[in-house]
C-alpha positions, 0 to 999 in steps of 0.5 A, a space after each residue: 856256556 853259562 852267563 855271569 848270573 849262573 856263575 854267581 850261583 856257584 859257591 866255592 869255599 876253602 875247606 880244611 881237612 879235619 879227617 879223611 877215611 876210606 868208605 868201608 866196602 867202596 874201593 874208590 870213595 873217601 869220606 872227608 870232614 872239612 872245617 869251613 870256619 865255624 861249620 863242619 861238612 862231610 863230603 865223599 869223593 871218588 879219589 881213593 885209588 889215587 890218594 892212599 896216604 890219608 894222614 897226609 891230607 889232614 890239615 890240608 886246605 882245598 876248594 870245595 863246592 858247598 852249595 851242591 845239593 846233598 846226596 846219599 852215597 853208600 849210606 853216607 851223606 855227601 854235602 858238596 864236592 871236592 874240586 880237583 884238576 884232571 891231569 893225565 886222567 888222574 885227579 889232582 887236589 888243589 891247595 892255596 899257595 899260602 894259608 887261608 882261613 877255612 870258609 874263605 870264599 873263592 871267586 
């Protein structure tokens, strides 16, 4: 369990996918570039085996964890985390029910 003060440290915003591509030499990694409303953010996600129509992801809005410490994965910096639901051990991307401006705070 975490307390409310710990929860308040988590910063989740809506990002709009500007581009997405497979990371060369990595079967599971996708490299996303998100618009966060005045800021671009590169995030890697290990969901490539479940999402093959990458062009259909461009323009989608989804919640991302933005205050996670950056990591370098396979030579690429990842500055956040794409949030997904796990259904039958598969990641399912989450999308707002209506258009939301990039960078909107999720609470």
